[in-house]
Backbone as ProteinMPNN parsed JSONL, in Angstrom:
{"seq_chain_A": "MRLEQWILDDFNELSARLSGQVLARVPPERRHERPGGGNSITWATFHLARHADLALAIVAGDEPRRRGGFGLGEVEPTGPEGLDAADVERYARDVLAAGRDFITALDADQLDRIPDAPGTLERAGVPRHEFSWLYEQWSGQPVAFFLRWPLTAHATNHIGEMIATRNRMGLSPYRA", "coords_chain_A": {"N_chain_A": [[101.016, 128.929, 17.593], [103.082, 127.047, 15.517], [102.254, 124.607, 13.043], [104.165, 122.599, 12.549], [105.555, 122.595, 14.972], [103.574, 121.716, 16.738], [103.189, 119.086, 15.802], [105.729, 118.05, 16.343], [105.804, 118.331, 19.154], [103.75, 116.544, 19.894], [104.833, 114.138, 18.963], [107.173, 114.018, 20.536], [105.993, 113.708, 23.052], [104.781, 111.156, 22.851], [107.046, 109.603, 22.537], [108.268, 110.049, 24.994], [106.364, 108.847, 26.679], [106.603, 106.128, 25.939], [109.263, 105.662, 26.702], [109.37, 106.53, 29.474], [107.024, 105.553, 30.775], [106.808, 102.925, 30.084], [109.247, 101.426, 29.133], [111.126, 102.226, 31.084], [109.946, 101.235, 33.342], [109.449, 98.539, 33.114], [111.402, 95.818, 33.527], [113.989, 94.66, 31.298], [114.175, 91.829, 31.253], [111.599, 91.037, 31.718], [110.049, 91.834, 29.647], [109.165, 90.096, 27.68], [107.014, 88.799, 28.63], [103.529, 87.882, 28.619], [101.035, 88.615, 30.053], [97.721, 87.677, 30.492], [97.426, 87.266, 27.812], [97.662, 88.502, 24.424], [100.041, 90.847, 23.032], [103.547, 90.897, 23.779], [105.58, 93.317, 25.517], [108.06, 93.618, 24.327], [107.538, 92.718, 21.697], [105.481, 94.532, 20.869], [106.867, 96.942, 21.004], [108.876, 96.509, 19.091], [107.243, 96.161, 16.835], [105.894, 98.697, 16.586], [108.138, 100.255, 16.095], [109.079, 99.144, 13.675], [107.02, 99.864, 11.863], [107.172, 102.671, 12.059], [109.799, 103.045, 11.212], [109.699, 102.182, 8.512], [107.826, 104.055, 7.569], [109.267, 106.43, 7.91], [111.361, 105.942, 6.13], [109.936, 106.083, 3.778], [108.901, 108.772, 3.711], [111.182, 110.335, 4.064], [112.94, 109.411, 2.234], [114.948, 107.677, 2.894], [116.88, 104.701, 3.677], [115.34, 101.933, 5.239], [116.03, 100.791, 8.59], [115.745, 98.106, 9.075], [114.973, 95.194, 7.144], [112.561, 93.462, 5.068], [109.493, 91.726, 6.027], [109.136, 91.024, 8.668], [107.809, 91.734, 11.802], [105.848, 93.494, 11.056], [103.225, 92.613, 11.23], [100.257, 92.696, 13.253], [99.915, 90.863, 15.299], [101.754, 89.061, 17.65], [104.132, 86.635, 16.744], [103.998, 83.1, 17.489], [106.149, 81.406, 17.585], [109.719, 80.971, 18.269], [111.232, 84.041, 18.165], [113.604, 85.315, 18.613], [114.047, 87.905, 19.483], [115.765, 90.333, 21.2], [115.265, 92.102, 24.13], [116.744, 94.411, 24.905], [118.059, 95.069, 22.511], [115.841, 95.607, 20.89], [114.819, 97.819, 22.233], [116.899, 99.683, 21.77], [116.746, 99.859, 18.967], [114.127, 100.948, 18.677], [114.516, 103.423, 19.995], [116.437, 104.575, 18.278], [114.95, 104.773, 15.887], [112.877, 106.479, 16.742], [114.39, 108.742, 17.369], [115.302, 109.417, 14.809], [112.844, 110.008, 13.683], [112.155, 112.26, 15.185], [114.184, 113.99, 14.298], [113.474, 114.204, 11.579], [110.926, 115.407, 11.759], [111.598, 117.773, 13.072], [113.009, 119.113, 11.084], [111.022, 119.502, 9.28], [109.004, 121.124, 6.894], [105.95, 122.741, 6.587], [104.971, 122.876, 4.001], [105.674, 120.481, 2.869], [103.817, 118.603, 3.63], [101.694, 117.856, 1.945], [102.874, 116.447, -0.072], [103.17, 113.504, -2.038], [104.733, 110.646, -1.418], [106.659, 107.869, -2.793], [105.415, 105.246, -1.745], [104.84, 102.431, -2.372], [107.115, 101.762, -3.924], [109.203, 102.174, -2.087], [108.52, 100.291, -0.108], [108.846, 97.938, -1.595], [111.623, 98.091, -2.187], [112.521, 97.818, 0.383], [112.143, 95.217, 0.835], [109.666, 94.206, 1.626], [107.329, 91.799, 1.37], [104.964, 91.881, -1.143], [102.812, 90.104, -1.553], [102.299, 89.091, 0.987], [101.814, 91.341, 2.487], [99.823, 92.913, 1.324], [97.778, 94.522, 2.266], [99.154, 96.581, 3.565], [100.535, 97.825, 1.474], [98.286, 98.738, 0.064], [97.062, 100.421, 1.965], [99.006, 102.41, 2.389], [99.661, 103.43, -0.121], [99.619, 106.193, -2.327], [99.277, 108.066, -0.35], [99.685, 111.195, 1.391], [102.535, 112.928, 2.866], [101.613, 113.941, 5.295], [99.774, 111.993, 6.163], [101.508, 109.872, 6.911], [102.782, 111.024, 9.063], [100.617, 111.417, 10.783], [99.537, 108.782, 11.088], [101.4, 106.151, 11.018], [103.625, 107.246, 12.399], [102.658, 108.595, 14.664], [99.807, 108.15, 15.692], [99.478, 105.299, 15.389], [101.728, 104.396, 16.822], [101.087, 105.497, 19.338], [98.763, 104.026, 19.926], [99.846, 101.443, 20.336], [101.563, 101.952, 22.445], [99.726, 102.446, 24.45], [98.667, 99.865, 24.595], [100.935, 98.568, 25.61], [101.185, 99.824, 28.095], [98.908, 98.842, 29.353], [99.642, 96.137, 29.472], [101.904, 96.343, 31.111], [100.589, 97.173, 33.456], [99.058, 94.866, 34.043], [101.133, 93.275, 34.784], [101.622, 94.125, 37.254], [103.109, 96.405, 37.616], [102.399, 99.052, 37.608], [102.817, 102.506, 38.253], [100.843, 103.815, 39.525], [99.353, 102.826, 41.744], [96.716, 102.013, 44.022]], "CA_chain_A": [[101.916, 127.802, 17.467], [103.225, 126.515, 14.167], [101.835, 123.221, 12.88], [105.329, 121.735, 12.691], [105.864, 122.491, 16.395], [102.54, 120.881, 17.336], [103.51, 117.707, 15.432], [106.93, 117.671, 17.092], [105.432, 118.171, 20.567], [102.986, 115.301, 19.996], [105.786, 113.046, 18.777], [108.024, 113.964, 21.724], [105.197, 113.172, 24.161], [104.633, 109.706, 22.719], [108.375, 109.029, 22.802], [108.469, 110.105, 26.443], [105.502, 107.824, 27.289], [107.227, 104.821, 25.721], [110.474, 105.591, 27.512], [109.16, 106.7, 30.905], [105.917, 104.796, 31.35], [106.897, 101.505, 29.751], [110.584, 100.842, 29.142], [111.799, 102.496, 32.36], [109.232, 100.579, 34.435], [109.413, 97.088, 32.928], [112.773, 95.349, 33.303], [114.144, 93.938, 30.029], [113.948, 90.385, 31.389], [110.16, 90.768, 31.823], [109.34, 92.407, 28.495], [108.619, 89.043, 26.817], [105.824, 88.254, 29.277], [102.254, 88.196, 27.97], [99.978, 88.346, 31.019], [96.389, 87.883, 29.93], [97.461, 87.127, 26.352], [98.055, 89.691, 23.676], [101.439, 91.002, 22.644], [104.516, 91.292, 24.797], [106.118, 94.668, 25.358], [109.134, 93.543, 23.332], [106.954, 92.647, 20.353], [104.78, 95.779, 20.55], [107.9, 97.959, 20.764], [109.473, 96.207, 17.789], [106.215, 96.397, 15.822], [105.706, 100.13, 16.339], [109.378, 100.768, 15.505], [109.127, 98.709, 12.268], [106.124, 100.706, 11.074], [107.731, 104.026, 12.026], [111.016, 102.966, 10.4], [109.291, 102.17, 7.103], [107.2, 105.34, 7.249], [110.348, 107.413, 7.755], [112.056, 105.658, 4.867], [109.069, 106.563, 2.698], [108.781, 110.235, 3.65], [112.497, 110.988, 4.032], [113.743, 108.856, 1.149], [116.072, 106.944, 3.472], [116.764, 103.256, 3.75], [114.921, 101.509, 6.579], [117.074, 100.134, 9.378], [115.49, 96.666, 8.971], [114.366, 94.829, 5.869], [111.615, 92.362, 5.105], [108.187, 91.97, 6.612], [109.055, 90.631, 10.062], [107.479, 92.809, 12.724], [104.787, 94.362, 10.553], [101.928, 92.092, 11.622], [99.757, 93.165, 14.546], [99.916, 89.809, 16.302], [103.068, 88.485, 17.924], [104.248, 85.223, 16.36], [104.096, 82.198, 18.632], [107.429, 80.701, 17.558], [110.858, 81.735, 18.8], [111.603, 85.137, 17.27], [114.968, 85.74, 18.858], [114.136, 89.341, 19.748], [116.376, 90.708, 22.47], [114.584, 93.305, 24.616], [117.649, 95.569, 24.877], [118.251, 95.425, 21.098], [114.594, 96.212, 20.425], [114.756, 99.163, 22.819], [117.839, 100.541, 21.012], [116.15, 100.064, 17.642], [113.02, 101.899, 18.819], [115.075, 104.748, 20.314], [117.061, 105.09, 17.056], [113.884, 105.153, 14.96], [112.211, 107.664, 17.275], [115.313, 109.882, 17.202], [115.244, 109.782, 13.388], [111.548, 110.661, 13.495], [112.271, 113.61, 15.765], [115.011, 114.784, 13.374], [112.682, 114.484, 10.374], [109.866, 116.365, 12.092], [112.249, 119.047, 13.389], [113.382, 119.756, 9.819], [109.841, 119.511, 8.428], [108.363, 122.353, 6.448], [104.534, 122.423, 6.364], [104.729, 122.729, 2.565], [105.934, 119.083, 2.491], [102.77, 117.723, 4.131], [100.833, 117.376, 0.861], [103.663, 115.657, -1.028], [102.857, 112.074, -2.027], [105.96, 109.887, -1.684], [106.513, 106.562, -3.446], [105.338, 104.21, -0.712], [105.033, 101.076, -2.887], [108.509, 101.583, -4.335], [110.028, 102.051, -0.883], [108.219, 98.994, 0.501], [109.51, 96.909, -2.416], [113.072, 98.186, -1.965], [112.765, 97.374, 1.757], [111.95, 93.771, 0.899], [108.378, 93.846, 2.216], [106.655, 90.998, 0.343], [103.641, 92.41, -1.508], [101.778, 89.073, -1.401], [101.994, 88.93, 2.412], [101.447, 92.622, 3.098], [99.06, 93.705, 0.349], [97.021, 95.515, 3.021], [100.024, 97.715, 3.847], [100.711, 98.512, 0.193], [97.037, 99.439, -0.245], [96.817, 101.478, 2.95], [99.995, 103.471, 2.318], [99.808, 103.952, -1.492], [98.94, 107.434, -2.666], [99.067, 108.887, 0.832], [100.622, 112.311, 1.541], [103.432, 112.918, 4.029], [100.792, 114.184, 6.494], [99.23, 110.699, 6.604], [102.558, 109.106, 7.584], [102.994, 111.667, 10.365], [99.436, 111.181, 11.626], [99.252, 107.39, 11.407], [102.454, 105.283, 11.545], [104.574, 107.897, 13.306], [102.08, 109.063, 15.92], [98.625, 107.438, 16.19], [99.765, 103.866, 15.497], [102.643, 104.234, 17.95], [100.346, 105.786, 20.562], [97.897, 102.873, 20.192], [100.634, 100.336, 20.884], [102.063, 102.357, 23.76], [98.605, 102.167, 25.347], [98.658, 98.403, 24.765], [102.053, 98.216, 26.492], [100.867, 100.294, 29.444], [97.973, 97.859, 29.907], [100.437, 94.941, 29.788], [102.681, 96.706, 32.303], [99.694, 97.178, 34.607], [98.743, 93.473, 34.366], [102.327, 92.713, 35.421], [101.71, 94.675, 38.601], [104.178, 97.403, 37.632], [101.868, 100.401, 37.463], [103.259, 103.43, 39.309], [99.635, 104.481, 40.036], [98.601, 101.868, 42.57], [95.889, 102.614, 45.084]], "C_chain_A": [[101.919, 127.326, 16.014], [102.823, 125.045, 14.143], [103.004, 122.264, 13.092], [105.698, 121.532, 14.163], [104.85, 121.607, 17.104], [102.827, 119.408, 17.046], [104.711, 117.217, 16.23], [106.605, 117.455, 18.569], [104.676, 116.861, 20.787], [103.923, 114.093, 19.901], [106.699, 112.904, 19.999], [107.273, 113.393, 22.93], [105.031, 111.66, 24.048], [105.966, 109.01, 22.969], [108.652, 108.989, 24.3], [107.603, 109.073, 27.164], [106.108, 106.436, 27.117], [108.427, 104.659, 26.651], [110.166, 105.573, 29.009], [108.09, 105.819, 31.512], [105.983, 103.303, 31.052], [108.319, 100.99, 29.956], [111.328, 101.082, 30.458], [111.176, 101.717, 33.518], [109.181, 99.057, 34.321], [110.826, 96.617, 32.642], [112.875, 94.543, 32.003], [113.835, 92.447, 30.135], [112.464, 90.027, 31.515], [109.379, 91.223, 30.593], [108.815, 91.372, 27.508], [107.35, 88.43, 27.409], [104.561, 88.736, 28.561], [101.107, 87.908, 28.935], [98.605, 88.655, 30.429], [96.332, 87.725, 28.429], [97.894, 88.416, 25.686], [99.54, 89.692, 23.353], [102.314, 91.342, 23.846], [104.971, 92.725, 24.53], [107.247, 94.669, 24.329], [108.558, 93.544, 21.926], [106.287, 93.967, 19.973], [105.768, 96.913, 20.275], [108.532, 97.754, 19.399], [108.491, 96.543, 16.668], [106.031, 97.891, 15.539], [106.946, 100.744, 15.705], [109.49, 100.376, 14.034], [108.252, 99.591, 11.397], [106.675, 102.132, 10.962], [108.976, 104.077, 11.152], [110.672, 102.995, 8.915], [108.655, 103.496, 6.692], [108.253, 106.428, 7.056], [111.119, 107.195, 6.469], [111.25, 106.202, 3.691], [109.094, 108.08, 2.606], [110.122, 110.937, 3.528], [113.363, 110.487, 2.884], [114.974, 108.119, 1.636], [115.865, 105.445, 3.328], [116.278, 102.89, 5.145], [116.058, 100.77, 7.276], [116.951, 98.618, 9.325], [114.793, 96.406, 7.655], [113.395, 93.668, 6.069], [110.329, 92.742, 5.808], [108.079, 91.624, 8.084], [108.812, 91.844, 10.946], [106.329, 93.682, 12.273], [103.39, 93.893, 10.934], [101.545, 92.526, 13.026], [99.924, 92.134, 15.656], [101.306, 89.198, 16.432], [103.101, 87.019, 17.498], [104.42, 84.346, 17.604], [105.424, 81.463, 18.69], [108.545, 81.544, 18.132], [111.333, 82.785, 17.79], [113.051, 85.561, 17.443], [115.113, 87.233, 19.076], [114.701, 89.572, 21.137], [115.778, 92.045, 22.905], [115.471, 94.543, 24.548], [117.916, 96.023, 23.439], [117.019, 96.115, 20.532], [114.463, 97.628, 20.975], [115.687, 100.123, 22.073], [117.278, 100.872, 19.631], [115.032, 101.107, 17.721], [113.535, 103.305, 19.119], [115.725, 105.385, 19.08], [116.002, 105.57, 16.053], [113.179, 106.417, 15.455], [113.102, 108.901, 17.177], [115.314, 110.356, 15.745], [113.923, 110.475, 13.073], [111.56, 112.086, 14.018], [113.079, 114.515, 14.829], [114.225, 115.162, 12.125], [111.639, 115.562, 10.667], [110.452, 117.732, 12.407], [112.587, 119.826, 12.121], [112.193, 119.949, 8.879], [109.367, 120.924, 8.122], [106.916, 121.972, 6.114], [104.198, 122.268, 4.888], [104.94, 121.291, 2.091], [104.765, 118.159, 2.816], [101.87, 117.143, 3.043], [101.572, 116.522, -0.168], [103.319, 114.179, -0.9], [104.119, 111.303, -2.405], [105.642, 108.521, -2.314], [106.536, 105.443, -2.407], [105.533, 102.808, -1.284], [106.476, 100.797, -3.3], [109.432, 101.395, -3.14], [109.788, 100.712, -0.202], [108.887, 97.863, -0.28], [111.012, 96.921, -2.184], [113.451, 97.7, -0.56], [112.538, 95.868, 1.917], [110.673, 93.332, 1.587], [107.584, 93.095, 1.152], [105.224, 91.488, 0.086], [102.543, 91.37, -1.27], [101.393, 88.84, 0.061], [101.434, 90.206, 3.035], [100.72, 93.523, 2.11], [98.263, 94.801, 1.049], [97.862, 96.751, 3.305], [100.276, 98.522, 2.575], [99.461, 99.329, -0.143], [96.816, 100.624, 0.686], [97.755, 102.668, 2.764], [100.164, 104.072, 0.914], [98.999, 105.215, -1.696], [98.694, 108.366, -1.501], [100.105, 110.017, 0.905], [101.496, 112.137, 2.787], [102.631, 113.095, 5.311], [100.199, 112.887, 7.034], [100.274, 109.921, 7.405], [102.895, 109.707, 8.948], [101.841, 111.362, 11.316], [99.279, 109.722, 12.018], [100.492, 106.626, 11.886], [103.396, 105.959, 12.541], [103.957, 108.378, 14.61], [100.927, 108.174, 16.398], [98.875, 105.94, 16.365], [100.683, 103.6, 16.677], [101.929, 104.469, 19.272], [99.427, 104.627, 20.928], [98.681, 101.75, 20.858], [101.275, 100.687, 22.224], [100.96, 102.141, 24.799], [98.484, 100.675, 25.63], [99.757, 97.974, 25.749], [101.815, 98.673, 27.928], [99.882, 99.334, 30.108], [98.704, 96.574, 30.286], [101.259, 95.192, 31.048], [101.815, 96.649, 33.555], [99.312, 95.756, 35.019], [99.921, 92.761, 35.002], [102.476, 93.208, 36.86], [102.747, 95.764, 38.729], [103.687, 98.836, 37.436], [102.401, 101.295, 38.576], [102.052, 104.078, 40.011], [98.759, 103.508, 40.823], [97.844, 102.585, 43.672], [96.475, 102.331, 46.448]], "O_chain_A": [[100.87, 127.223, 15.379], [103.032, 124.324, 15.119], [102.85, 121.232, 13.745], [106.102, 120.439, 14.561], [105.22, 120.826, 17.981], [102.721, 118.571, 17.942], [104.709, 116.095, 16.737], [107.083, 116.494, 19.171], [104.935, 116.151, 21.758], [103.806, 113.144, 20.676], [106.966, 111.788, 20.445], [107.857, 112.672, 23.739], [105.132, 110.954, 25.051], [105.997, 107.929, 23.557], [109.202, 108.015, 24.813], [108.043, 108.482, 28.15], [106.12, 105.648, 28.063], [108.577, 103.628, 27.307], [110.647, 104.699, 29.731], [108.231, 105.377, 32.652], [105.295, 102.507, 31.691], [108.563, 100.197, 30.865], [112.087, 100.218, 30.897], [111.806, 101.555, 34.563], [108.904, 98.364, 35.3], [111.396, 96.979, 31.613], [111.943, 93.821, 31.65], [113.288, 91.864, 29.199], [112.102, 88.854, 31.43], [108.168, 91.013, 30.516], [108.087, 91.729, 26.582], [106.687, 87.627, 26.753], [104.52, 89.823, 27.986], [100.283, 87.037, 28.659], [98.362, 89.754, 29.93], [95.304, 88.016, 27.818], [98.435, 89.312, 26.335], [100.202, 88.655, 23.4], [101.873, 91.987, 24.796], [104.764, 93.264, 23.443], [107.377, 95.612, 23.549], [109.028, 94.281, 21.06], [106.502, 94.47, 18.87], [105.527, 97.75, 19.405], [108.705, 98.706, 18.638], [108.874, 97.145, 15.664], [106.013, 98.303, 14.379], [106.837, 101.647, 14.874], [109.945, 101.179, 13.22], [108.671, 100.021, 10.323], [106.644, 102.727, 9.885], [109.185, 105.051, 10.428], [111.279, 103.743, 8.148], [108.912, 104.001, 5.599], [108.143, 107.25, 6.146], [111.49, 108.154, 5.792], [111.815, 106.719, 2.727], [109.289, 108.622, 1.518], [110.2, 112.022, 2.952], [114.406, 111.072, 2.592], [115.938, 107.951, 0.889], [114.801, 104.987, 2.909], [116.741, 103.463, 6.131], [116.934, 100.197, 6.628], [117.943, 97.912, 9.509], [114.11, 97.276, 7.113], [113.408, 92.991, 7.096], [110.096, 93.904, 6.14], [107.05, 91.893, 8.704], [109.516, 92.85, 10.853], [105.872, 94.534, 13.035], [102.459, 94.698, 10.959], [102.407, 92.702, 13.887], [100.06, 92.496, 16.825], [101.946, 88.862, 15.435], [102.206, 86.248, 17.846], [104.923, 84.797, 18.633], [105.791, 80.945, 19.744], [108.337, 82.714, 18.451], [111.78, 82.446, 16.694], [113.656, 86.106, 16.52], [116.197, 87.78, 18.875], [114.174, 89.066, 22.128], [115.783, 93.009, 22.139], [115.001, 95.616, 24.171], [117.991, 97.222, 23.173], [117.131, 97.089, 19.787], [114.042, 98.536, 20.259], [115.3, 101.254, 21.778], [117.329, 102.018, 19.185], [114.996, 102.042, 16.921], [113.037, 104.277, 18.551], [115.587, 106.588, 18.856], [116.141, 106.635, 15.451], [112.916, 107.327, 14.668], [112.604, 109.999, 16.926], [115.326, 111.558, 15.482], [113.886, 111.42, 12.285], [111.043, 113.002, 13.378], [112.706, 115.664, 14.594], [114.297, 116.3, 11.662], [111.493, 116.516, 9.903], [109.863, 118.751, 12.046], [112.467, 121.05, 12.086], [112.349, 120.506, 7.793], [109.341, 121.794, 8.992], [106.687, 120.977, 5.426], [103.227, 121.591, 4.553], [104.443, 120.914, 1.029], [104.726, 117.032, 2.321], [101.338, 116.046, 3.207], [100.94, 115.935, -1.047], [103.19, 113.659, 0.209], [104.529, 111.303, -3.565], [104.488, 108.094, -2.349], [107.555, 104.778, -2.218], [106.326, 102.045, -0.733], [106.996, 99.709, -3.049], [110.336, 100.56, -3.171], [110.736, 100.061, 0.237], [109.432, 96.934, 0.316], [111.614, 95.864, -2.001], [114.567, 97.229, -0.342], [112.72, 95.317, 3.002], [110.594, 92.208, 2.083], [107.203, 93.682, 0.139], [104.389, 91.503, 0.991], [101.451, 91.726, -0.827], [100.267, 88.429, 0.34], [100.669, 90.15, 3.998], [100.958, 94.729, 2.055], [98.087, 95.888, 0.498], [97.337, 97.865, 3.288], [100.237, 99.752, 2.594], [99.564, 100.474, -0.582], [96.427, 101.704, 0.243], [97.346, 103.813, 2.959], [100.765, 105.139, 0.785], [97.84, 105.3, -1.289], [97.978, 109.357, -1.642], [101.261, 109.825, 0.528], [101.217, 111.3, 3.645], [102.94, 112.459, 6.319], [100.13, 112.704, 8.25], [99.961, 109.371, 8.461], [103.252, 108.984, 9.878], [102.052, 111.086, 12.497], [98.925, 109.433, 13.161], [100.634, 106.457, 13.097], [103.913, 105.297, 13.441], [104.683, 108.555, 15.588], [101.065, 107.505, 17.422], [98.514, 105.375, 17.397], [100.442, 102.674, 17.452], [102.137, 103.722, 20.228], [99.315, 104.274, 22.102], [98.22, 101.17, 21.841], [101.504, 99.803, 23.049], [101.241, 101.698, 25.913], [98.229, 100.269, 26.764], [99.532, 97.123, 26.61], [102.2, 97.983, 28.872], [100.008, 99.045, 31.298], [98.407, 95.984, 31.325], [101.302, 94.351, 31.946], [102.244, 96.142, 34.591], [99.245, 95.46, 36.212], [99.741, 91.753, 35.686], [103.358, 92.756, 37.59], [103.227, 96.031, 39.831], [104.478, 99.729, 37.131], [102.432, 100.877, 39.733], [102.227, 104.809, 40.985], [97.558, 103.399, 40.575], [98.274, 103.619, 44.182], [95.918, 102.756, 47.46]]}, "name": "protein", "num_of_chains": 1, "seq": "MRLEQWILDDFNELSARLSGQVLARVPPERRHERPGGGNSITWATFHLARHADLALAIVAGDEPRRRGGFGLGEVEPTGPEGLDAADVERYARDVLAAGRDFITALDADQLDRIPDAPGTLERAGVPRHEFSWLYEQWSGQPVAFFLRWPLTAHATNHIGEMIATRNRMGLSPYRA"}
């Protein structure tokens, strides 16, 4: 198996988990619920999409679909965000489709290339003073890092968080 195919298969599996195990099982009107605390499914979906969107902009040289720093923090804000569950789902699906397209066209020779993460973050309007940790974490990293972390592992972590939230809502398909 080629490395590019393995990366694509992993990415497709996480996309399928988000779609089939979370979004298909939790009605949009319930995705703002926060049973037991933590983040809502709407917020976690938006958050993982924001990170993936920025990572794709960095590695592909594209413009991110959203600008600014909203959605990059791990913790859901307590004030009214105005996030619509259906809009967030569309945004996440669009970002994941773009990720699939990027990975499909990926050549393993690109994995060691170091893109201009700080420049892209600045052009995307991500305030350096608020998100210095992101600038530090992503600066000097190769394309492989962006595939391993924001596009796969980070998304997988939050999908697990959403599955736990779904289960606390009583919507698990695996009931005893």
